[in-house]
Structures are given as structure tokens and as C-alpha cells.
N, C-alpha and C positions, 0 to 999 in steps of 0.2 A: 528589451527585445520586443518588437511590435508585431512581427510576423511569425506565423507558425513554422518552426524549423525543428520539429520533433516527429518521431514515429511512435505509435503505440505498439507494445509487445508484452509478452509475459516474462516473468523471471522466476527463479527458484531460490532455494536456500543459499546458493552461492552469492546472492546479491544482498544478503542481510547487512553487510558492512555499508554498502551504498545506501540502503534504505535508512539505516541509522544515521548516516551522514546527512541525508535529506531531512530527517526528523530533527536533527540539531539546528539546521538552518531555519526550518519552518517554525519549530516549537521551542527552541532553546536547548542548549547542550545538557541541561539538567533534567529535561523531560524524559519520561520512560521511552518514548518512541525514538530517542537518540541513543538508546542502549541496545547494542546487538544481542546481548544475552536475553534481555527482556523480549525482544522481537522473536528470538528463537523459541522461547517458552510459549509466547502467545500464539505463534503461527504453527509450530511444528510439534509441540508437546500437548496439543489439544486432544483429549480423548475422543472427540467426535470426528477428528480427521484433520488433514493439512489444509493450509490456506491456499487460496487462489490469488495471485498478485498480478495486476496489470500495471505497467509503467509507461510513462512518456519519456523517451530518451532523445536527447539532443542529437541531431544528425551530424553536427560538426565535431563535437568533443565527447560524445557518448555518455555524458553525465545525465543523471536523472533530473527531469524537469517536473515530474509528479508521480504519484502512486495512488492506487486504489486497491484495497485488500478486502477479501470476503472470507470469513471462516465459517465452517459448519457449526451448528449449535443444536443440541438436543433440547427439546422442550415438551412439556406435557400439555396437551389440548384435549379437553373432554375425556380425561382418563386414558388417553392414548399418547405414547411417546412418539414424537415425530422429529425428523431432522429438518431444520430450516437453515437460514444463513444470516450472518451478521456482518454488515459492512463496517469497516473500521480503519482508522489511521489514514484517511484520505488526506493527501498533502499535495500542494503545488508550490514549487520554488517561487519566491517573490519575483524573479526575473521573467517568469512565464505565465503570470496570472492574466486572466481575461482573454485566454486563447482557447477556451473550451476543453481543457484537459480533463476536468472532472466529468463533464458530460460525455466526452469521447470514451474514456476508460470505463465508465459505468455501463455504457452500451455494450 
């Protein structure tokens, strides 16, 4: 696919299966990001709060073309506990690479 045929949007926990499927394509079926239970733990069992997930969704077939996830993380800076963010599990399906998905979703 050479032209951009996707839209950026957010998703919630109901899309964990799709995210795991994308993880299998991008990183291999045995990788943790291809495991829906792992993603649930990583994204929604986080004591600092839930994940924010942006995806690129194909306009024709609604399949995920890419994803960008950010979780809250607590850290200690100069003896003060602050909440920051950690970007993780950024993925682009091989058929959609070099179309600006990462840059678009990160913005």
C-alpha cells in the first residue's frame, strides 16, 4: 500500500484482541505484545492508571495499520514522587510503513 488510506483514532480495552493480532504480525506470534492477557496486564492493571492508545485504522477494512500507546508511570525525582508517561509498544503493520503513522499518532 503506497498511499495513506487510514484514519487516526483512539481505542479502549475492547480492542486488545486487535492490538495483540497486530503485535503478532509486527513482532511475531511468540512475542509478549501478541498476547492479549499480557496487554491487559500492561495497559489496565497498572497501579499508576490506564493506558492511552491511538491507532491508525484502515478506511476500507477497519483493520489496524498501527498503534501508539502511552502509560502513566510514577517516578521519584529529587525526593518527590511525580507521574510521568512511558511510550510503549509502538507498531506499524508492514503494509503501512513509511506513511507517517508513528509521527501522526505520537502528535
